[in-house]
N, C-alpha and C positions, 0 to 999 in steps of 0.2 A: 483543097487538096486533102486526101485521105490521111487521117492521123495514124501513125504507125504504133502498133502495140503488140505485146506478147500474146501468144495463144495461151489457153488454159493449161495445156500440156507443158509449155515452156515455163509458165509460172510455177508449176508443181516440181519440175525436174531441174531447172537451172539453179546454180548457186548464186549467192548474193553478188559475188564478184562478176560472174557472167552476166547477170542482169544489168549491173552498173556499166559494164563495158559495152553491152549491146546498146544501152540508152545513149552513152557518150558517142558512139559511132553512128547511130542511126537517127537519133532524135535531136540531140543537143545542137543548138544553132550558134554556138560560139559566142563571140563578143559583139553580136548585132546590137544596134541601139535599143535600149530598154528603159533605163531610168533617166529620161530626158526632162528638161525644164518644163516643157508644155504638159507633160504627163503629171509632174508633181503639182503644178498649179491647178489643172483641171481636176485631178484626183482629190486634192485637198478640198476644193469647193464642192465637188459632187459628193464626196464622202460626208461633208457637213450636212448637205441637203438630205442624204439618205439616213443619216443618224437622227435627224429631226423627224423624218417620216417614221422610223422605227419607234421613236419616243411616243408619238401619237398612237400608233398601232398598239404598242405595248400597254399604254394607259387604258385602251378600250378592251383589248382582248387578252392581255398577258403573254402574247406571243410576239416574237420579233421576226419580221419577214426576212427571208434570204435575199440579199441584195446583190449578189455577184452578177447574175445574168442581167438584172436591171441596170447595174452600173456599166456593164460591157456595151449594151445597146445604146444607153443614153450617152456614153462617152463617144461611141462611134459616130452618132449623129452630131454631137457637139464639135468634135475635132475634125472629122472628115467632111461632115455636111455643112458646118458653119465656119469654124475657125480657119481652116485651110483655105476655103474659097474666099473668105474675107481678106486673109493675108495676101493671097496671090492676086485677087481681083481688085483690091482697094489699096492696101498699104504698099505693096511692091510697085504697083502701077504708078501711084502718086509720087512715091519717093523717087523712083527712077526718072520720072518726068521732071522733077525739081532738081535732083542731084544725079545727073546721068554719069558723072565721073566716079561716083561711089555707089554703084548699083547694089540693090538688095537681091538676093537669090530667092527663087520660089521655095515654098516649104517642102521639106522632105516628105516622102510618103509615110503615112501613119501605119506603123507595122503591127503585126499581131503580138509581138513581144512587148511593145509599148502598151498595147491594149491590156495585156496581162498584168503589167505593173500597175496600171491605172486602176484596174479592178481590185488589186491587192490593197492599194491605199484606201479606196472607197469601202471595201468590205471591212477592213480594220476599223474604220470610223463608224460604220453601221452596226458592227457587233459589240462595240465597247461600252455602250450605255446600258447594258443589262441591269446593273445595280440600281439605276434610276427608276426602273419599273418593277424591281423585285426587292432585293435585300435592303438597300438604303432607303427606299420609299417606306418599307415596313418599319425600319429603325426610327425614322422621323415621326411616323404616326404613333408608334408605341411610346416613345419618350417625349413626344410633343415638343420637340426641339428642331430648330432650323440649323442644319449643318451649313456653315458659311460656304459660298461658292468656291472660294480659293481652296478650302479644304476638300471639297468634293472633287475638284479637278486633280488635286494631288492624289487622292484615293483612286480615282478612275485610272489615271495614268500608271500608278504603281501596279494595279491589278492587271492592266493590259500588257505592260512590259513584261511582267512575270509570265503571262500567258504566252507571249512570243518566245521567251527563253525556254519554256517547257515544250513548245510545239516542235521546234526544229530537230531536237534529238529523236523524237518519236516519228518524225516525218520519214526518216530513213527506213524504219521498219515497216510502217503501215503503207507507204506509197512505193518506195523503191523495191523493197523485198516482197511484201505480201501482195502488192498491186491491187489493193482493195478499191472498190468501185467509187465511193463518195459520189452518189448520184448527182447532186446539185453541182459539185465541182466538175464532174465529167460533162454534164450538160453545158456548163459555162465554157469549157474547152472546145466543145463541138460548135457552140455559137460563134466563138472567136475565129475558129478555123474556117467556118462557113462564110462569115462576114469578110474575112481577109483573103480567102482562098482564091486561087486562080482557076483557069480552065474555062472553056466556052462551049465544049461539046455537050451534047444532051446528057450523057452519062455522068460527067463530072459536075454538071450543074444540078443534077437531080436532088442531092442532099440539100442544097441551098433552097431549091424550089419547095421541097417538102417542109423544110424548116419554116419558110415564110407562110406557106399555106396553113400549116397546123398552128402556127403562132397567131395568125389573124383569126382563125376559127376559134381558138381558145380565148383570145381576147374579146371577140364579139360575144361569146357565150358568157364570159365573166361580166361583161357590161350588161348583158340582158338579165343577169341575176340581181342587179341593183334595183330594187323597187322604187327608191327615191328618184333615181335618174330616169327610169322608164316612165314614171309618172310625170316628171318634168317635161319629157318629150311627148307626153300624151299618148304613150304606148304601154300604159300600165297593164293592159289586158294581155300583152305579149311577154310579161315578166316570166323568166324561167325560174322555177322554185329550186332553191339550193337543196332542200330536203325533199326527196322524191316521194315521201309518204304523206306530205302535207295534205293532199287531196282527201286521203282517207280520214285523217283526224278532223278535217273540216266537216266532212259528211257525218262522221260519228257524233260530233257535237250537235249537228243540226237534227239528226234523226234518232239520237239516243243509242247509237250502236255501242257495243262493248269495245273497250280499249284493250288490245293485246298486252298480256303481262306474263311475268314469270314469278311464281310464288307471291303473287299479289302486287308486285312492283311493275308499273307500266314499262313497256319496252323503250319508249322514248326517254323515260327518266334514267334508263340504263345506258343511254346513248346508242341503243341498237336501232339504227335508222340508216336507210340508204341515202348517201349524200353525193351530190354532184359537185365535188370540189376538183375542178379541172386540173389545177397544178399538181395535186396529189396523184392523179392518174398518171401524169408524166413521170413523177418521182417513182411511182411503183414500177413503171416500165423500165426505168434505169436500174432500180435496185435488184431486179431479177426475181424469179419464182421462189427460190429458196428463202430469201428474206421475207417476201410477200406472204408465203405460206406460213412461215414462223410467226409473223405478226398476227395472222388470222387465228392460228392455234392459240396463242396467248390471249387474244381478245375474246375468243369463244369461252375459254376456260374461266377467264376473269369475269366477264360481263354476263355470260349466260348461265354460269354454274355457281361460282364462288360469291359474287356480289349479291345476287338475290338471297342466297342462304345467309350471308353475313348481315344483310339488312334485316332479315327475319329474326336473327339473333339479337339485333339491337346494337351491334358494334359500329354500324354506319348510320350517321345521323339522318333523319328524315323529317319532313313536315307534312302535315295533312291539311288540305284546304276545307272550306265549308262544305264542299260537295263530297268530301270523303276520299279525294284523290291523293295518293301518295306522291310527294315530290322529293327527289333525291338530287340527281344531276352529277355531272362528271367530277366536279371539285370534291364533293362529299365522298364519292366512291374512291377516287384516287388517293384521298387522305388515308384510306386503309390499304388499298391495293399496292401502293408504291413500295411498301415495306418488303413484300415478297418479290415483286418484280425487280426492284433495285438490288436485292440480295442475290438474285439469280444472275443479273448482269455483272455484279461485282465479282462473284466467285468464278464465273465463266471467263471474264476478262483477265483476271489475275492468273487463272490456270493456263490460259492460252499464252500469256506472257512468260510465265515461269517454265512452260513446256518448250519454249523456243526462244531462249534469251541470247542467241548467238550474236545478234546485232550489237547489243550493249556490251557483252563480254568482249567482243572483238574491238569495239570502240575504246573501251578502257584499257585493253591490252596494248592498243596502239599508242596510248599515252604513257602508260606506266610499265608495260610488260617488257619481256626480253626482246631485244631488237631482232634476234633471229626468228622469233615467232611473229613478228609484226606483219600484219596483212597489208598488202599493197592496195592503197585506196586510190583508184583512178579518178575519183570525184573530189579529191582533197582540195583542189583549187577552185571548185565550183560551189560545194555545199558550205553552209555556215559552219565554221570550225566548232567542234564539240567543246573546246575549252571556253568558248564564249558563254555557253550555258553553264558549264561547271563553275566558272567564276561569277557569272552574272546572277544566277539563281540565289546564291547566298547573299550577295550584295543587295539586290532588289528585294529579296525576301526579308532581309533585315530592315530595309527601309519601310516595307509594308507593315511589319510587326511594330516598328517604332511609331508610325503614325496611327496604327490601331490603338496603341497604348495612349498616345497623345490625344487623339480625337475622341475615342470611344471608351477609354478607361480599361481596355483589355490588358490583363496582366501579360508581361513579356513571355513567360513560359507557355501560357495558353495560346498566344498568337503564334509562337514558334512551332507548336504542334500542328497548326493548320497548314503550314507550308509543305511539309512532306506528304500530307494528305492529298495535296494537289496532284502528285504523281499517280497515286492510286486512282483517283477520280478521273484524271485525264485518260488513263487507259480505258476506263469504262466509257467515258464520253466519246473518245475517238472511235472505239468499236461501234458505238451506236451511230455516230455521224457517218462513219465509213459505209455502213450498210443502208441507212435510210435517209441521210441528210438531216435527221432530227437529233439535236443535242439535248439530252435530258438534264439540263442545268438545275431545274427545280427539284426533281427527285434526288439528285446528288446532294443538293443543299440540305434536304431533309435528313439524309444519313449523317451529315456533319452535325446538324442540330441535335440528332439523337445522341451522338457521342458527347457533345458538350452539355447535353441535358444531364448526363451522368457525371461528367467532370466538374461542371459548375452549376449544380442545381440551384434554381432560383435566380440566376443571373441572366436576365433576358437580353440585355444589351450585348454581353459577351457571346451569347448563343447566336445572335444574328450576325454580328460583326465577323466572328471567326468562320461561321458557315459561309458568309459572303466571300471570304478569302478563298477557301477551298473550292467551293462550287463555281463561283464566278470565274476564277482563274482557269479551272479545268474546262469550263464552257468556252472561254476565249481560246484556249489552246486547241480544243476540238474544232471549232469553227475556222481557225487560222490554218490548221492542217488541211481541211477541206479546200481552203482557198489556194493551197499549194498544189493541189491536184492538177488544175489546168496548166500551170507552169511546167509541171513534169511532162504532161502530154505534148506540150508545144516546144519543149527544149529550151526553157528559160533558165536563168541563173538564180538559184534560190537565195543567194546573198542579197541580190537586188530586191527580192520580195520581202526579205527581212527588214530592209531599210524602208520599203513601202509601208509595212505594217506599223513601224514606229511613227512615220509621218501621219498615217491615218489615225493613230491613237490620239495625237495632238488635235487633229481636225475634229474628231468625234467629241473629245472632252470639251473643246471650246464651244462648238455649236450647240451641243446637247445642254450643257450647263446654262448657256446664255438664254436658251428657250425654256428650260425646265422651271427655273425659279420664277420668272414673271408670269408665265402662262399657266403653269400647273400649281406650283406650291403657293404662290402669293402670300408668303410669310405666314401661312396658316396650315401646319401639318395636319391638324384635326380635320380639315376640310379637303384634304388631298384625295381621299377615297370617297367618292360620291356617285350618284346615279349616272352622271354624265361621263365620268372617268372612274370606273369601278376598280381599276388596278387589280385584276384577279390574281396575278402572281404575288404581288405584295400582300394581298389578303391571306393567301395560303401560308406565306412565310410567317406572317404575324400570328396566325392561328396555331401553327405547329410550335412556334417559340413559346407561346403562352401555355400550351399543353405540357411541353417537355420541361419547362422551367418549374413546373409544379411538382415534377417527379415522374419517373418512368412508370410508376404505378398507374398513371393516367392512360397509358397505352394499353389497348385491349389485349387480352391473352391470345386471341385469334391472330392478331397482328404479329405477335412474337413467334407463334407457331409458323406463320407464313414466312417469316425471316429464315427460320431453320430449314424448312422444307425447300424454299427457294434457293438457299445457299447450296444445299445438297444436290438439287436437280441441276444447278448450273455446272457443278463439277462433273456430274454423271454424263450430262449431254456433251460436254467438251471432250471427255474421255472417249465416248462413242464416236465423236467426230474424228478424233485422232486415229482411233483404231480403224475406222472406215476410210481413212486417207482422204478426208474432205468430201466424201460422196454421200454422207448422211444428209437427208433432205431438210433437216431442221437446224436452226441456229438458236443457241441458248440466249444470246443477246437479243435476237429478234423476238423470241417468246417473252422475255422479260419486258421488252418495250411494249408488247401488247397489253401489259398491265398498267402502263402510265400514259397511253395515248387513247383518246376516245374511240369507241368501237367503230363509229361511222368513218373516221379517218383510216383506221386499220382496214376496214372493208374496201374503201376507195383505193388505197394503195395496193391491196391484194388484187383487186380487179384489174388495175393497170398492169401488174406483173403477169397475171393470168392470161390476159388478152394476147400479149406478145408471145408468151410461151405457147399458147394454143396455135397461133399462126405459124411459129417455127416448127411445132410438132406436126401440123397438118401439111405444111409445104416445106419439107426439110432440104430439098435440093436447091443449090444456088441458082440454077438456070430457070427455075420456076418463077413466074411473074410476081406472085404474091411474096415469095421469098426475097426477090430482088427489090421490091418496093418497100416492104415493111420490116423484114428481118435484117437485111443488110444496111438499112437506113434507120434502124431502131433508135439510135442515139440522136440523130438529127430530128426525128419526129418527136421524141420525148423532150428534147431540148426546146423545140418550138412550142410545145404545149406548156412547158414550165415558163418559158420566156413570155409568151402571150398572157398566161394567167398572172404572172408576177407583175409585168408592166401595167396591165389594165387594172389589176388588183390594187396597186399603189395609187393609180389615178382615181379609181372609184373611191378609195378610202379618203383621198385628199378632197375630192369633190363633196363627199358626204360630210366631212368634218368642217370644211372651210366655207363651202358655198351653199349647200342644201340644208344646213341646220340653223 
C-alpha cells in the first residue's frame, strides 16, 4: 500500500501542530501489536548477529554498515518464512493432536509495525559498537592496556543509553516538523511497506515488483564484484571491477602511459575515481539532487583544488615509492580537510537550529511556561515524554562521567564538559544523516579532540575518552533518529521504539564484547591493529590524539585558516537558504560532507541523484510511462538497490572473512 506523506508545499506551509494532527489522523495506526515477545526475541538475536557483522566490517574498513534494511528482510524471512510456518505446521498440529481439549491457536499475522520494532532493536544493537572499532580500540592501543570486558559493557551501554535520550527530543524537530528525508530510513520504511503491503492488481504490485527486480540486480552486481567469490566459482573473468578506471591503470602500468594527476598528485591518490558502489547509487537517488549536487561541489573543491595545493605546500603527509610515484590516500587528505568541512557543518547546523528553535521553546514552555500559553500537543500520549530526556540525560550523563573517571582517569569537570557537547554534535550529525544517511562520527570526534587538546594538553587518554563521549553519543543519536523515520512513515508508536533501542543496546553490548575480546584483542592491544585488521578508524583517532596532545602548534596554519573560512561559509550559505525560502540549490552541510567523504563515493551518490532528477525533468507528467515507472516508484527502486547491495554486501564480507581467507 502507498505510504502517505506530505507534499513539499505542505511541509513548507503547515504549522507544527497541523503536521502532527495530519499524521495522527492519516498515518498513525493506533495501538496495533508492535512490541511483542517474538519480536523482542528475534530482534535481540538478530541484532547480536548484525553487531558482530559490523564489528568485522569496522575492523577491516573503519566503516559500519547500515543494518536497518538488512534487519527488515532477514527478520521477514525468519519470522514469516520460518518461525510462523514451523509454529503452525509443527508445534500447533502436534500439540492439538496430543491435547485436543487445550488447543493452541495459529500464530498471528506478522505485521508491519512488528517489523518496525524488530528493526529498531536490531539497528540499536548494530550501531552501538562504534567505540570498539574507533575510540576504545585506539585507547587500548595507545595505553597498551586491556579494558576488562565488564567495564567495556558498562561503557558501551552508558554511551548508547545517552544517545537514546538525546535522540528523541531531536526527533520531533527533524522528522515531525522538518520532514527531512533520512534516505536509508526512508528506504527501510518503503521495504517494510512493500513486504507487508496488500493489493493484487498490477498497479499496486508494481512497487513490490520493482523493489524485487532492482534488489536482485543490485545483489548480483555486488556478488560479481567479489574477485575471491568469482574465482571460487571459476568465473574470475566475469568479475565486475568496483573502480571503473582499473582498466586504464592496468594498461598504463603495462605500456608506460602517463598517470593523470593534479599538481603532481595522481588522481587515484586523491580518490578521484569512478566507483561502482551500487548501494551508494540508491542512497543518492533517495537523498535528492540538492544534496547530491552539494556533495559534488564540496568534493570538487576539496579534492580537485584544495587538496592538491595543500599537498604541494607540504601540509598533507605523502610518501614516494622507488618509482617516484606520490602516495597520499583518503586518510591523509581527510586529516587536513576535516577541519574546514566540519567547521562548515557545525556553524550551518547551529545557525539552522538557532534560526528556528520553536520546537524546543514550545516544548519547554509546555513544561514550565504559563498554562494559558501552553500548546496543545496531540501526540503527547504517543511520543516519548520530554521529561524522560530532561531527567535521564543528567542521570546517565553523570554515570558516564563517573565511569570515565573510574576507568580512564578523566577528571570529573573535563568529563562533564563532554556531555553538553553531545547536543551540539548531535545537531551536526543528525543534519548529515538526514540528508545522506552518513553520520560523520569520526570528524566530530576530531573536533572534540581539538578542544581537549587545548583544555588538557599532553593528556592523551583524556583526549580520546572525552572525544569518545561526545562523538560516539552524537553518532548513536543520529543513527537512532534515522531509525525512527520508518516508524513515523508507517504510523508506529515512538515510545515502543525507545524500548526497542534499549533492548538492542544490551544485545549489541553482549554479543560484540563476547566476540571482540577473544577474536580481535586476544589480550594483546599492541597487536590489535595489523595487516589483517587495520582498524582505519582507530588509527585516525590515535594519530589525531598524538598530534593534539603535543600542542595545537602541531596543526598546520592552513588547517586553522580552513576552520575560519569553513565556519563563515556555513553561516553565509544558511542565510542564503533562509532568504531563498529553501529554494537555494546547495546545502552547507552537504558541501561540508564533501570534505570528509572520499571523492569516489561523492561522485557515486551524485550520479544516483542526478539520474532520477534527469528522468523527472525529461518526463515530468504523471501519465508518461517513464514517470510512472521510475519517478513515482523512485523510493521502491532505490530501496531495492540499497537492500540488494546491503544484503549481498554483508554476505560477501562474511564469506570473504570466514570462508575464503
